[in-house]
Structures are given as structure tokens and as C-alpha cells.
C-alpha positions in Angstrom: -9.1 45.5 24.1 -5.7 44.8 21.7 -2.5 43.2 24.0 0.6 43.5 23.7 2.4 39.8 22.2 4.9 38.4 24.1 8.1 39.1 23.0 10.6 36.6 22.6 14.3 36.4 25.0 16.8 34.3 23.1 18.7 32.9 25.8 21.9 30.1 26.3 21.0 26.5 27.2 23.4 25.5 29.7 22.6 22.1 32.1 19.0 21.9 30.9 17.7 25.1 31.6 18.0 28.5 29.7 20.0 31.3 31.7 20.8 34.7 30.3 24.6 35.0 30.1 26.2 35.9 33.0 27.5 38.9 31.7 24.2 40.3 30.6 25.8 40.9 27.5 23.4 40.4 24.0 23.9 40.8 20.3 21.7 41.0 17.6 20.9 38.5 15.1 18.5 39.1 12.4 16.8 42.0 14.2 16.7 39.8 17.4 18.9 40.7 20.9 20.1 37.1 21.5 22.4 36.1 24.6 26.4 36.7 24.0 28.2 33.9 26.1 31.1 34.8 27.8 34.3 32.4 29.1 32.1 32.0 32.1 29.3 30.6 30.5 31.5 28.0 28.6 33.2 27.0 32.2 29.5 26.2 33.4 28.9 24.3 29.7 31.9 22.2 30.1 31.2 21.7 34.3 27.5 20.6 32.7 28.6 18.3 30.3 31.1 16.5 32.1 28.6 15.8 34.9 26.3 14.8 32.8 28.7 12.0 31.0 28.7 9.4 33.0 24.6 8.7 32.8 24.4 9.7 29.3 27.6 7.5 28.3 25.8 4.4 30.8 22.7 4.6 28.9 22.4 1.7 26.2 22.2 2.4 22.7 18.9 1.4 22.5 17.9 4.2 24.6 20.2 6.9 22.9 18.2 6.1 19.6 15.0 6.5 21.3 16.3 9.9 23.1 17.2 11.0 19.2 14.2 10.0 17.2 11.9 11.5 20.6 14.3 14.8 19.3 13.2 14.2 15.4 9.6 13.8 16.9 9.9 17.3 18.7 11.7 18.8 15.5 8.5 18.3 13.7 6.1 19.6 16.1 8.0 23.0 15.9 8.9 22.9 12.3 7.5 26.3 11.3 9.6 28.0 14.4 12.4 26.2 12.5 11.7 27.1 9.4 11.6 30.9 10.2 15.2 30.3 11.4 17.0 28.8 8.5 16.7 28.5 4.8 13.1 27.3 4.8 11.2 23.8 4.7 13.5 22.1 2.8 16.2 22.7 5.5 14.2 21.5 8.2 13.0 18.5 6.4 16.6 17.1 5.8 17.6 18.0 9.7 14.6 16.3 10.9 15.4 13.4 8.4 19.1 13.3 9.3 18.3 13.0 13.2 16.4 10.1 12.4 18.8 8.8 10.3 21.4 8.7 13.2 18.6 7.6 15.6 18.8 4.4 13.4 22.8 4.0 14.2 22.7 4.2 17.9 22.8 0.2 18.2 24.5 -0.6 15.4 27.6 1.2 16.3 29.3 -1.9 18.4 28.6 -4.2 15.5 30.1 -1.8 13.1 32.9 -0.8 14.2 33.3 -3.2 17.1 35.0 -6.5 16.3 36.2 -9.9 17.8 40.1 -11.0 17.4 41.6 -13.4 16.6 44.6 -14.0 19.3 47.6 -16.8 20.0 46.3 -18.0 23.2 43.5 -18.9 25.1 41.8 -15.3 25.5 38.8 -13.5 23.6 39.7 -10.3 22.6 37.2 -7.7 21.7 37.4 -4.1 20.5 34.2 -2.1 22.0 33.9 1.7 20.4 33.8 3.9 23.9 32.6 7.9 24.0 35.5 9.6 23.7 34.0 12.2 26.4 33.1 16.1 26.3 33.3 17.6 22.7 33.5 21.2 22.0 31.9 21.9 18.6 32.2 24.8 16.8 29.5 24.9 14.5 29.3 26.2 11.0 26.8 29.0 10.0 25.5 27.8 6.7 23.5 25.7 6.7 22.2 27.1 9.9 19.8 24.2 10.9 21.5 21.3 9.0 25.0 22.6 10.0 24.4 22.2 13.8 22.8 19.0 13.3 25.2 17.5 11.2 28.0 18.5 13.8 26.3 17.6 16.6 24.4 14.7 16.5 27.4 11.7 15.6 29.5 13.0 18.9 26.2 12.3 20.9 25.3 9.2 19.0 28.4 7.8 20.6 27.6 8.9 24.4 29.7 11.9 24.3 28.2 14.8 25.9 28.7 18.4 24.1 29.0 22.3 24.1 27.8 23.6 21.0 29.2 27.0 19.9 26.5 28.0 17.2 27.6 30.5 14.2 27.0 33.9 14.8 24.4 33.9 11.9 22.7 30.9 13.1 21.8 31.8 16.6 18.0 31.7 16.2 18.4 28.3 14.5 20.6 27.1 17.6 18.1 28.6 20.2 15.0 26.8 18.5 16.9 23.7 18.4 18.0 24.0 22.2 13.8 24.1 22.8 13.5 20.9 20.8 15.9 19.7 22.5 14.8 20.5 25.7 12.0 18.2 25.9 13.4 15.6 23.9 14.6 13.5 27.0 18.2 14.3 26.9 20.0 14.3 30.1 20.5 18.1 31.3 23.9 18.6 30.5 24.1 16.3 28.1 23.8 19.0 25.0 24.5 22.7 25.9 23.9 25.1 23.8 26.1 28.6 23.3 25.5 31.5 21.2 28.0 34.5 20.9 31.2 35.1 18.8 33.1 31.9 18.3 36.3 34.3 18.1 36.0 34.8 21.6 34.9 31.5 23.1 36.8 28.9 20.7 40.3 29.7 21.9 39.3 29.2 25.4 37.7 25.7 24.7 40.3 24.6 22.9 42.8 24.9 25.9 40.1 23.9 28.4 41.4 20.8 30.1 38.3 18.9 30.8 37.1 19.1 27.1 38.1 15.9 25.4 38.2 17.0 21.5 37.2 19.9 19.5 35.4 20.0 16.0 36.6 23.4 14.4 34.4 22.7 11.3 32.7 26.0 11.8 36.0 28.2 12.0 36.8 30.3 8.8 40.4 30.5 7.9 43.5 28.6 9.9 43.2 26.9 12.9 46.9 26.3 13.8 46.0 28.0 17.1 43.3 25.9 18.1 45.2 22.8 17.5 48.2 24.2 19.6 46.0 24.8 22.4 44.4 21.9 22.1 47.6 19.7 22.1 47.8 20.2 25.7 45.8 17.8 26.6 45.9 15.7 23.4 42.6 16.6 22.5 41.2 15.6 19.3 40.8 17.7 16.4 38.0 17.4 13.7 37.3 19.0 11.1 34.4 17.7 8.0 32.1 19.5 5.6 29.0 21.3 7.2 26.1 18.9 6.1 28.2 16.1 6.1 26.6 12.5 6.9 28.1 9.5 7.3 28.4 6.6 10.2 32.2 7.2 10.1 31.7 11.2 11.4 30.6 9.3 14.4 33.9 7.3 14.3 35.6 10.1 15.1 34.4 10.9 18.2 34.8 7.4 19.7 37.6 5.6 21.1 38.5 1.7 20.0 39.0 0.0 24.3 40.3 -3.6 23.4 39.3 -6.1 26.0 41.0 -9.4 27.0 39.1 -12.2 28.7 39.9 -15.6 29.4 38.5 -18.5 28.1 37.1 -21.4 30.0 36.5 -21.8 34.1 
């Protein structure tokens, strides 16, 4: 007997689960129906990211590196599915290699970005990198997979939690990556992936008072209105190359905290 294959449904990834959009809307991406996130879905994602922030930020840098390395393992295992969702095998391999590269930086940030500062007094004075908080990322569509990885991982390495809005033409790659994220030991809510229309979601995320930074790399055209909305609670606004790779990309999502401690008993 013949059988019908199980048709895949492309959903959102919020709080460690795969819900459909609360609006019930979908849009066409590469011939597939993909969930179209609403403003309420974005609010739910921000709420999940805020709830997950204390746990993810409190993990040791070594453990965060292990989780990122686990993501690379899961991407390797799902390479065929990822390859079908992007430009091909070379992009998948580059994305996996970049994930391993950022995993290796997790426990080196304090040494590279922090410092012991000389002061005129009987004190130790240290500068320590800390996460900014909840980061909204408007991811580029090209390259679809490598662009997502390149913009999402720098924020995660330093202990931030993220809400990622994938570009419309990168929606399938985003869902495939979310399925790798779901089996990579990330705490639920530390990474949230929304598929939909950036023009609809970006202004609301930029103005959300519980978002601490917004990455506008994937926005085509002027970002003046987004920057104006972000200024309401002094969000950090970040723009970079779509596939940039640098430890300084990590530093753009971090705050430097100075700690004084008296010397002696």
C-alpha cells in the first residue's frame, strides 16, 4: 500500500516550544506555508527571553561554550536539511565552523575584554564584561543560514538572550536552525525565532521597553525611525556586515562593569 508523507509545518520557536502564530496567519516561503508572527507573538518572545535571562547569564562561560558546541553538533547532524534551506553545503559548513569558533570564545571574553585597573588607593579595581540583556535581532536574508548564525551567536556567547526575526526569504533556514537549537541544551526562551514580515515586527521590537538592544543588520534602507523608537529606553542599536566574524562583534552586546574592592582584611 502507498502512504501519504507527513507534510512539515513551519512554526515559530518561542520559549523552547514550537507554537503556531496566535493570529493563525502564514505566508509563502519557497513554496512552503510558514507561520507569520504577529505583534503578540513578538511580545511573547520578549517575555520568554526576559524570563530566561537570569539563568543563561548566570551559567559559567565554560558551560555556555559547551552549549554552543552542542549546537554545532546538532547542525552537523541536520546538515542535509540545512543545506536544502540555504545556498548549499559550503554555507552549512561555514555556519557550523562559525558556531564552533564562537563557542571557543565563551570562556575567553573576561580575559580579552576585562582588565585589572591601577588606581591611586588601597583598592583592587576590575573591569568585567556583563550581558546587555534581551537583544532583538533583525537578521539578514542573505546569506540565509550564515547570516542568522553570524548575528545571533555574538549576542548569545556573552550571556544575552535573543529574539530573532528572520528575513522573509530566510524563513525555512530559520526554522531548520530553530530545530537544531531546540536539541542543543539552550534553556527555553534563551533563543526565540520569529518568521514573518520585518516591516511589521521591527518598529514594535525597537520600541519595546523590555528590549535592551536591537541589531538592525537585516533592515534594508534607512533605520532612523527604528533608532528613534529605540532611544525611548536608550537601547543600543547595532548594525554590522551580514556575515561578519569577530570577537568585537561579541563586545557590542556587552556592558563593562567596574568593581572596586578594598585591599587587606
